C-alpha positions as CSV (number, residue, x, y, z in Angstrom):
1,M,87.9,133.6,144.0
2,K,91.5,133.7,142.6
3,S,92.6,130.7,144.7
4,Y,89.4,128.9,143.5
5,L,90.3,129.5,139.9
6,T,93.9,128.4,140.4
7,G,92.7,125.2,142.0
8,A,90.3,124.5,139.2
9,I,92.9,125.0,136.6
10,A,95.3,122.7,138.5
11,L,92.6,120.1,138.7
12,L,91.9,120.3,134.9
13,L,95.6,119.9,134.2
14,S,95.9,117.0,136.5
15,L,92.9,115.3,134.9
16,G,94.5,116.0,131.4
17,A,97.7,114.3,132.6
18,A,95.8,111.4,134.0
19,A,94.0,110.9,130.7
20,Q,97.4,110.0,129.1
21,P,97.9,106.3,129.3
22,K,101.0,105.5,131.5
23,N,101.7,102.3,129.6
24,L,101.7,103.9,126.1
25,R,105.4,103.2,125.6
26,A,104.9,99.5,126.6
27,W,102.1,99.2,124.1
28,A,104.3,100.6,121.4
29,Q,107.0,98.0,122.2
30,E,104.5,95.2,122.3
31,D,102.4,96.0,119.3
32,I,105.0,97.5,116.9
33,L,108.7,97.7,117.9
34,L,109.3,94.2,119.1
35,T,107.1,92.3,116.6
36,K,108.9,89.8,114.4
37,E,108.2,91.8,111.2
38,L,109.3,95.2,112.6
39,K,112.1,94.3,115.1
40,S,114.8,95.2,112.6
41,A,112.9,98.0,110.9
42,H,113.4,101.7,111.2
43,V,110.4,103.1,113.2
44,G,109.4,106.6,114.3
45,I,106.4,107.5,116.4
46,S,105.1,110.9,117.5
47,I,101.8,111.4,119.4
48,Y,100.9,114.9,120.4
49,D,98.1,116.6,122.3
50,P,97.5,120.0,120.8
51,A,95.3,121.1,123.7
52,T,98.0,120.8,126.3
53,K,100.9,121.1,123.8
54,K,102.4,118.0,125.3
55,Y,103.7,114.9,123.5
56,W,102.2,111.6,124.7
57,L,104.9,109.6,123.0
58,Q,108.1,110.3,121.1
59,Y,110.1,107.5,119.7
60,Q,112.8,108.4,117.1
61,D,110.5,111.2,116.0
62,D,113.6,113.3,115.2
63,K,114.9,110.8,112.7
64,F,114.4,111.1,109.0
65,F,112.2,108.7,107.0
66,V,111.0,108.1,103.5
67,P,107.3,109.0,104.0
68,A,105.8,107.8,100.7
69,S,102.4,109.3,100.2
70,N,102.4,111.0,103.6
71,T,104.2,113.7,101.5
72,K,100.7,114.6,100.3
73,I,100.0,116.0,103.7
74,F,102.5,118.8,103.0
75,T,101.0,119.2,99.5
76,L,97.5,119.6,101.1
77,F,98.9,122.3,103.4
78,A,100.3,124.1,100.3
79,G,97.0,123.9,98.5
80,L,95.0,125.1,101.5
81,Q,97.4,128.0,102.0
82,L,97.8,129.1,98.4
83,L,95.0,128.0,96.1
84,G,92.0,129.8,97.7
85,D,88.5,128.4,97.2
86,S,88.7,127.4,93.6
87,L,91.3,126.0,91.2
88,P,92.9,128.2,88.5
89,G,91.5,126.8,85.3
90,M,93.5,128.9,82.9
91,R,94.7,132.4,82.3
92,F,93.2,134.4,79.4
93,V,93.3,137.8,77.7
94,E,90.8,138.7,75.0
95,N,90.2,141.5,72.6
96,D,87.5,142.0,69.9
97,T,88.8,139.2,67.7
98,A,91.0,136.9,69.7
99,L,91.2,134.9,72.9
100,Y,94.7,134.2,74.3
101,V,94.9,131.3,76.7
102,Q,97.5,129.7,78.9
103,G,97.5,126.6,81.1
104,T,97.9,126.8,84.8
105,G,98.3,123.1,85.6
106,D,94.6,122.5,86.5
107,P,94.1,118.6,86.4
108,S,90.3,118.8,86.3
109,F,90.1,119.7,82.5
110,L,88.2,116.9,80.7
111,H,88.8,114.6,83.7
112,P,85.8,112.2,84.1
113,D,85.6,112.8,87.9
114,F,84.5,116.4,87.3
115,T,81.4,117.4,85.4
116,A,81.8,121.1,85.8
117,Q,84.0,122.3,82.9
118,R,84.1,126.1,82.9
119,V,87.3,126.3,80.8
120,L,85.8,123.9,78.2
121,D,82.6,125.9,78.1
122,M,84.4,129.2,77.5
123,L,86.6,127.8,74.7
124,S,83.7,126.0,73.0
125,Q,81.4,129.0,73.1
126,T,83.7,131.7,72.0
127,G,83.5,132.9,68.4
128,K,87.0,134.5,68.6
129,N,90.2,133.1,67.3
130,I,92.0,131.0,70.0
131,W,95.7,131.5,70.6
132,L,97.6,129.2,72.9
133,Q,100.4,130.9,74.8
134,P,103.0,128.4,76.0
135,A,103.7,128.6,79.7
136,V,107.1,129.0,81.3
137,I,107.4,125.6,83.0
138,K,110.4,124.4,84.9
139,N,109.0,121.0,85.9
140,K,109.9,117.9,84.0
141,R,107.2,115.4,82.9
142,F,108.3,113.2,85.8
143,G,109.3,114.1,89.3
144,P,112.9,113.7,90.7
145,G,113.6,110.2,91.7
146,W,110.6,108.6,90.1
147,G,110.8,105.1,88.6
148,W,111.6,105.4,84.9
149,S,110.0,102.0,84.1
150,D,106.6,103.1,85.5
151,Y,105.8,105.3,82.5
152,A,102.8,103.1,81.6
153,D,101.4,102.6,85.1
154,Y,98.2,104.3,86.0
155,Y,99.6,105.9,89.2
156,Q,102.4,107.9,87.3
157,P,100.8,110.1,84.6
158,E,103.0,112.8,83.1
159,L,102.9,116.3,84.4
160,N,102.4,119.3,82.2
161,E,100.9,122.8,82.0
162,W,97.5,121.9,80.6
163,P,96.5,118.3,81.6
164,M,93.6,116.7,79.6
165,Y,91.7,113.6,80.7
166,G,94.0,113.3,83.7
167,N,96.8,112.6,81.2
168,V,95.7,109.0,80.9
169,A,94.0,107.0,78.2
170,R,91.0,105.2,79.5
171,I,90.6,101.9,77.7
172,R,87.5,99.7,78.0
173,M,87.7,96.2,76.8
174,K,84.8,93.7,76.5
175,G,85.3,90.5,74.6
176,A,86.9,91.3,71.2
177,S,85.9,95.0,71.2
178,Y,87.4,98.0,72.9
179,S,87.0,101.8,73.2
180,M,89.6,104.4,74.2
181,T,89.4,108.0,75.4
182,P,91.2,109.9,74.0
183,E,91.9,107.8,70.9
184,F,95.5,106.8,70.0
185,P,97.0,104.3,67.6
186,T,96.6,100.7,68.9
187,E,97.7,97.2,68.0
188,L,95.7,94.2,69.2
189,V,97.0,90.9,70.5
190,Y,94.4,88.1,71.0
191,E,95.4,85.8,73.8
192,R,93.9,82.6,75.1
193,P,93.9,81.4,78.7
194,P,95.7,81.6,81.0
195,A,96.9,85.0,79.7
196,E,95.1,88.0,81.2
197,A,93.6,91.0,79.4
198,L,95.9,94.0,79.8
199,A,96.9,97.3,78.2
200,D,100.4,98.6,77.7
201,R,102.2,101.4,75.9
202,E,105.4,101.9,74.0
203,E,108.0,103.8,76.0
204,R,108.6,106.6,73.6
205,E,105.4,106.9,71.6
206,N,101.7,106.8,72.0
207,L,101.2,103.4,70.6
208,F,99.1,101.1,72.9
209,T,99.1,97.4,72.8
210,L,95.9,95.7,74.0
211,H,95.9,92.1,75.0
212,I,92.3,91.1,74.5
213,R,90.6,88.0,75.8
214,S,87.7,87.3,73.4
215,D,86.3,84.7,75.7
216,V,85.9,87.1,78.6
217,H,82.7,89.1,78.2
218,A,82.8,91.2,81.4
219,E,84.0,94.8,80.7
220,Q,87.4,95.7,82.0
221,T,88.8,99.2,82.3
222,F,92.4,100.2,82.2
223,E,94.1,103.6,82.7
224,V,97.4,104.0,80.8
225,P,99.3,107.3,80.9
226,F,99.9,108.9,77.5
227,I,102.9,111.0,76.4
228,T,101.8,114.6,76.7
229,G,104.4,115.8,74.2
230,N,105.3,119.3,73.1
231,I,103.1,122.4,72.8
232,S,102.0,121.4,69.2
233,Q,100.6,118.1,70.5
234,L,98.9,119.9,73.4
235,A,97.3,122.3,70.9
236,R,96.2,119.4,68.7
237,R,94.5,117.7,71.6
238,L,92.8,120.9,72.6
239,Q,91.7,121.6,69.0
240,D,90.3,118.0,68.6
241,T,88.3,118.6,71.8
242,I,86.7,121.9,71.0
243,R,86.5,121.3,67.3
244,K,88.0,124.6,66.2
245,P,91.4,125.9,65.3
246,V,93.9,126.5,68.1
247,R,96.9,128.6,67.0
248,I,100.2,128.7,69.0
249,M,102.1,131.9,70.0
250,A,105.7,132.0,68.8
251,T,107.4,132.5,72.2
252,T,107.1,131.1,75.7
253,A,106.1,133.8,78.1
254,P,103.9,134.5,81.1
255,L,100.3,135.6,80.1
256,N,99.4,138.5,82.5
257,G,95.7,138.0,82.2
258,T,92.6,137.0,84.1
259,V,92.5,133.7,85.9
260,L,89.3,131.7,85.1
261,K,88.4,129.6,88.1
262,S,87.3,126.0,87.5
263,I,86.2,123.8,90.5
264,P,86.2,124.2,94.3
265,T,89.6,123.3,95.7
266,D,88.2,120.8,98.2
267,T,86.6,118.7,95.4
268,L,90.2,118.0,94.3
269,F,91.8,117.8,97.7
270,Q,89.5,115.1,98.9
271,P,90.1,112.5,96.1
272,M,93.8,113.4,96.2
273,M,93.9,112.3,99.9
274,H,91.3,109.6,99.9
275,R,92.6,107.6,97.0
276,S,96.2,108.9,97.2
277,D,96.1,110.4,93.7
278,N,99.7,111.2,92.7
279,F,98.7,113.2,89.7
280,F,96.4,115.5,91.6
281,A,99.1,116.0,94.2
282,E,101.7,117.1,91.7
283,Q,99.4,119.4,89.8
284,I,98.4,121.1,93.1
285,L,102.0,122.3,93.6
286,M,102.2,123.3,89.9
287,M,99.0,125.3,90.1
288,A,100.2,127.1,93.3
289,S,103.5,128.0,91.7
290,S,101.6,129.2,88.6
291,L,99.6,131.6,90.7
292,K,102.6,132.8,92.7
293,Y,105.3,133.1,90.0
294,D,105.7,133.8,86.3
295,A,106.7,130.1,85.9
296,I,105.3,126.7,86.9
297,D,108.1,125.6,89.2
298,S,107.3,123.1,92.0
299,R,110.9,123.2,93.3
300,K,110.8,127.0,93.7
301,L,107.4,126.8,95.4
302,I,108.6,124.1,97.9
303,G,111.6,126.3,98.7
304,Y,109.3,129.3,99.4
305,L,107.1,127.2,101.7
306,L,110.1,125.9,103.7
307,D,111.5,129.4,104.0
308,T,108.3,131.1,105.1
309,L,105.1,129.2,106.2
310,L,107.1,126.2,107.3
311,N,110.3,127.8,108.6
312,D,109.5,126.6,112.1
313,L,109.6,122.9,111.3
314,P,111.6,121.1,113.9
315,H,113.7,119.3,111.3
316,P,113.9,120.9,107.9
317,P,113.0,118.1,105.4
318,N,114.2,117.1,102.0
319,W,111.0,117.7,100.1
320,V,111.2,117.1,96.4
321,D,107.7,116.3,95.0
322,G,104.0,116.6,95.7
323,S,103.0,112.9,95.7
324,G,105.7,111.0,97.6
325,L,106.6,108.8,94.7
326,S,110.2,109.8,95.1
327,R,112.5,108.2,97.7
328,Y,114.5,111.4,97.8
329,N,111.8,112.8,100.2
330,L,112.9,112.7,103.8
331,F,110.8,113.9,106.7
332,T,110.6,113.2,110.5
333,P,107.4,112.2,112.4
334,R,107.6,115.4,114.3
335,D,107.6,117.4,111.0
336,F,104.3,115.7,110.2
337,V,102.8,116.5,113.6
338,T,103.9,120.1,113.2
339,V,102.2,120.6,109.8
340,L,99.1,118.7,110.9
341,E,98.8,121.0,113.9
342,K,99.1,124.1,111.7
343,M,96.2,122.8,109.6
344,Y,94.2,121.9,112.8
345,K,94.6,125.5,114.0
346,N,93.8,127.2,110.7
347,H,90.8,125.2,109.5
348,S,87.7,123.9,111.2
349,K,87.3,120.2,111.9
350,E,84.2,120.2,109.7
351,R,86.3,121.2,106.7
352,L,89.7,119.5,107.6
353,F,88.8,116.0,108.8
354,P,86.7,115.0,105.7
355,L,89.7,115.7,103.5
356,F,91.5,112.8,105.1
357,P,90.5,109.1,104.8
358,A,88.5,108.0,107.8
359,G,88.6,104.5,109.3
360,G,86.9,102.1,106.9
361,K,87.0,104.5,103.9
362,G,89.3,105.4,101.1
363,T,92.8,104.0,101.5
364,L,91.7,102.9,105.0
365,K,88.7,100.9,103.9
366,N,90.0,97.7,105.5
367,Y,91.4,99.3,108.6
368,Y,90.3,101.2,111.8
369,Q,86.7,100.1,111.5
370,A,86.8,99.9,115.3
371,L,87.2,103.7,115.4
372,P,84.3,105.1,113.4
373,N,84.6,108.8,113.0
374,R,87.6,108.8,115.3
375,L,90.6,108.5,113.0
376,Y,91.4,110.7,110.0
377,A,94.7,109.9,108.5
378,K,96.8,109.6,105.3
379,T,98.5,106.4,104.4
380,G,101.8,105.9,102.6
381,T,103.2,102.8,101.0
382,L,106.3,102.0,99.0
383,S,108.4,98.8,99.0
384,G,109.6,98.5,102.6
385,V,107.7,101.7,103.6
386,V,104.5,102.1,105.6
387,A,103.4,105.4,106.9
388,L,100.3,106.8,108.7
389,S,99.8,110.4,110.0
390,G,96.8,112.3,111.0
391,Y,94.2,112.9,113.7
392,L,93.0,110.5,116.4
393,I,90.1,111.1,118.7
394,T,90.2,109.3,122.0
395,K,87.4,107.7,123.9
396,S,87.1,110.8,126.1
397,G,86.8,113.1,123.0
398,K,90.4,114.4,123.0
399,T,91.9,115.1,119.6
400,L,95.5,113.8,119.2
401,I,97.9,114.4,116.3
402,F,100.1,111.5,115.4
403,S,102.6,110.2,112.9
404,V,103.9,106.6,112.6
405,L,106.6,106.1,110.0
406,V,108.1,102.7,109.2
407,N,111.1,102.1,106.8
408,N,113.0,99.0,105.8
409,H,110.5,96.4,107.1
410,N,110.9,92.9,105.9
411,A,107.3,91.8,106.3
412,N,105.9,89.7,103.5
413,S,103.0,92.2,103.2
414,S,102.6,95.8,104.1
415,A,99.2,94.7,105.6
416,T,101.0,93.0,108.4
417,V,102.7,96.2,109.3
418,R,99.5,98.2,109.0
419,R,97.7,95.8,111.4
420,A,100.5,96.2,114.0
421,V,100.2,100.0,113.8
422,E,96.4,99.7,113.9
423,K,96.4,97.6,117.1
424,F,98.6,100.2,118.8
425,L,96.5,103.2,117.7
426,V,93.2,101.6,118.6
427,R,94.6,100.8,122.0
428,T,95.7,104.4,122.4
429,A,92.4,105.8,121.3
430,N,90.3,103.6,123.6
431,A,92.5,104.3,126.7
432,G,92.8,108.1,126.4
């Protein structure tokens, strides 16, 4: 019996080895490394089989790359490990006459994507005096290394302790009319063709300029970040929303009270990953640090993660933000494979895979349609940067973990690079 089992195990291992395509490296050369657009680029590839704990392919997977939004994979890991099943909506303490509240960084408050508003319900329904306790927050309104000139771009809202409306003004323009939520001072500029309708904001004040096309009758929607301002401005927005006075405590201090939960964490994780939402990603780190420490401090939280839960990364990264907007971030492909394997071990496929964009959906809507329900991965894009890391299911049903990072490409379009990576991964999936 013992010899029979030994033989069976040896047969299974040999079958597993046979399933690995022998010409994988040649395909990588042909599809990616020697193509015109990528021949001079910096490329790293790591493909790993978690069942056998063997790498199928390693090409410069120990080199550091700017990963762009692949950084959100590490943010997802942090959220899964530290936030529990629901987001911390706010902290509160109450007595017979007063309700003391403090922000915890929850981005779902008044955000149009989320109908459940437990924090708003509590504040609106209470008959007690509301006191706002300023949080101890070490984060700046922008992350380290972010583009200073992107202050009015939808993808870079400001960060703060109590976000409202996603910290963006939503502007709807139709013909010569417009509406804005929340409302701010505006000036109107009427333009004629060929000018386009657009919305902009002054750099240092919440004054919005709307370029309106009165001859265009289709409704257009714009999202422009607003300046979150100081605690007085935060209290004013909150007061205007709940239509009752909000008083401010005199000192900044932790509020050691009860945490009111808001929405299930996965309902935030999924849009963060599927549409690569930078704001949600940053606020996830801020919420996690709010729960763990007396201060909202993403840098301290990242240090904790790297020293404890991620202290076995093969190449300790330079991790500076939650979204990947910063070019200061530096990770290796093998780092991504490692953290993806950790999540694969700790969470069921039924929960984990839907959090990632699948082929033909989200940020992959135009890619990997040849692999329905067989690729779940996070994209990353900056100028000269294309990244893709996640899970790949082969034709035989084997789950692989992969990371492909490209820096300094000179292609006219990132789509050209994505197609090259797609060709290689589809080949790999259908051969394994």
